C-alpha positions in Angstrom: 9.2 12.7 -10.4 12.5 12.2 -7.3 11.9 7.9 -7.5 7.3 8.7 -6.4 4.2 7.4 -8.1 2.0 9.9 -9.0 -1.0 9.9 -6.9 -3.6 12.3 -5.2 -3.9 13.3 -2.2 -7.9 13.4 -1.9 -7.8 10.6 1.1 -4.5 11.9 3.2 -6.6 15.7 3.9 -9.6 13.1 4.4 -7.7 10.7 6.9 -6.0 14.0 9.2 -8.9 16.1 9.6 -11.3 13.0 10.3 -10.3 10.1 11.6 -8.1 10.6 13.9 -7.3 7.4 15.0 -6.3 6.2 11.1 -2.9 6.0 9.4 -3.3 5.2 5.0 0.6 4.9 4.4 1.7 5.1 0.3 5.2 3.9 -0.6 6.7 2.2 -3.9 9.3 -0.4 -2.9 10.9 -2.3 -5.7 8.9 -0.8 -8.3 5.8 -2.1 -6.5 3.1 -0.1 -3.8 2.5 -0.7 -0.5 -0.2 0.8 1.5 0.3 0.6 5.1 -2.6 0.9 7.4 -2.5 1.6 11.1 -5.6 1.9 12.9 -9.4 1.8 12.8 -11.2 1.3 9.6 -14.1 3.3 10.1 -16.3 3.5 7.1 -14.6 7.1 5.7 -11.4 5.4 6.1 -12.6 2.0 3.8 -13.3 4.6 1.7 -10.4 6.2 1.6 -8.3 3.0 0.4 -11.2 2.0 -1.5 -9.9 4.9 -3.7 -6.7 4.5 -3.3 -6.6 1.1 -4.6 -9.0 2.2 -7.8 -6.2 5.2 -8.5 -3.7 3.3 -8.2 -5.4 0.5 -10.8 -6.3 3.4 -12.7 -3.4 4.0 -13.2 -1.3 0.8 -14.5 -0.3 -0.7 -11.7 -2.1 -3.7 -11.0 0.1 -5.5 -8.0 -0.4 -3.9 -5.6 0.6 -4.7 -1.0 -1.3 -4.5 1.1 0.0 -4.0 4.5 -2.9 -4.9 7.8 -0.5 -5.4 10.0 -0.9 -2.8 12.0 -4.7 -2.0 12.1 -6.6 -3.7 15.2 -7.6 -7.6 14.8 -11.2 -6.8 15.6 -12.0 -4.3 12.6 -10.5 -6.7 10.1 -13.8 -7.1 8.3 -13.6 -4.0 6.2 -11.8 -6.6 4.0 -14.8 -8.5 2.5 -15.7 -4.1 1.8 -12.2 -4.6 -0.6 -13.0 -7.3 -2.7 -15.0 -5.3 -5.5 -11.6 -3.6 -5.7 -9.8 -6.1 -5.3 -11.4 -7.7 -8.6 -10.3 -4.4 -10.7 -6.1 -5.9 -10.0 -7.6 -9.6 -10.8 -9.0 -8.1 -14.1 -5.6 -7.5 -15.5 -3.5 -10.3 -14.4 -3.0 -8.4 -11.4 -2.6 -9.6 -7.5 -3.4 -7.8 -3.8 -0.5 -9.1 -1.1 -2.5 -9.0 2.3 0.4 -8.7 4.2 -0.5 -10.0 7.9 2.1 -11.4 11.0 1.3 -14.1 13.4 -1.9 -15.7 14.0 -3.3 -13.2 11.7 -2.7 -14.5 8.5 -4.2 -18.3 9.7 -7.1 -16.9 10.6 -7.4 -14.5 7.7 -7.1 -18.1 5.5 -10.4 -19.7 7.3 -12.5 -16.9 5.5 -13.1 -18.4 2.0 -14.0 -15.5 0.7 -10.9 -13.9 1.7 -8.8 -16.7 0.3 -10.0 -16.0 -2.8 -9.2 -12.2 -3.8 -5.9 -11.9 -1.8 -2.6 -13.6 -1.5 -1.6 -13.8 1.9 2.4 -13.1 2.6 3.8 -12.3 6.4 6.5 -9.4 5.5 6.5 -7.2 2.8 9.7 -8.8 1.6 7.5 -12.0 1.3 5.0 -10.3 -0.8 7.4 -8.9 -3.3 9.7 -11.8 -4.0 5.9 -13.1 -4.6 5.1 -10.2 -7.0 8.4 -9.8 -9.0 9.4 -14.7 -9.0 12.1 -14.2 -7.4 13.7 -17.2 -5.9 14.5 -16.1 -2.6 13.2 -12.7 -0.3 15.5 -10.0 -1.0 18.1 -9.0 1.5 17.1 -5.0 1.8 14.5 -3.7 0.4 14.8 0.1 -1.4 11.7 2.8 -0.4 10.5 5.9 -0.7 7.7 7.7 -0.2 4.8 7.3 -3.2 1.8 9.9 -4.0 -1.4 9.8 -6.0 -1.7 13.2 -8.9 
């Protein structure tokens, strides 16, 4: 399938019509799904993120990168609502790497509940190297678009 992971379009169509201030992108880097979020995470957007995470775990992708670098900082409470979905990855001995930069990582690490469910990284390269257990971060990453079917 041209290097694309199978993933459904339900979340994409729903967000384009009703959530203009939110963006959800699914990529595949080195065989690892990367979910990139941007903007305001409303309840409708949260449903799309949860739906996508659940589809990924059902498809057998137990290690996922969730990049929240472009999510509005005042809107990070949505991560608590994702803990039930993240628990499914952990049941399969997988991990959801949460990517954020700067002060945001320190802020997130202080939230005890989040630290129990997510693993924190400062970049997607660092997350990839931790998932693949590489000695160092890769210099470059081959990335393709992905979709759920």
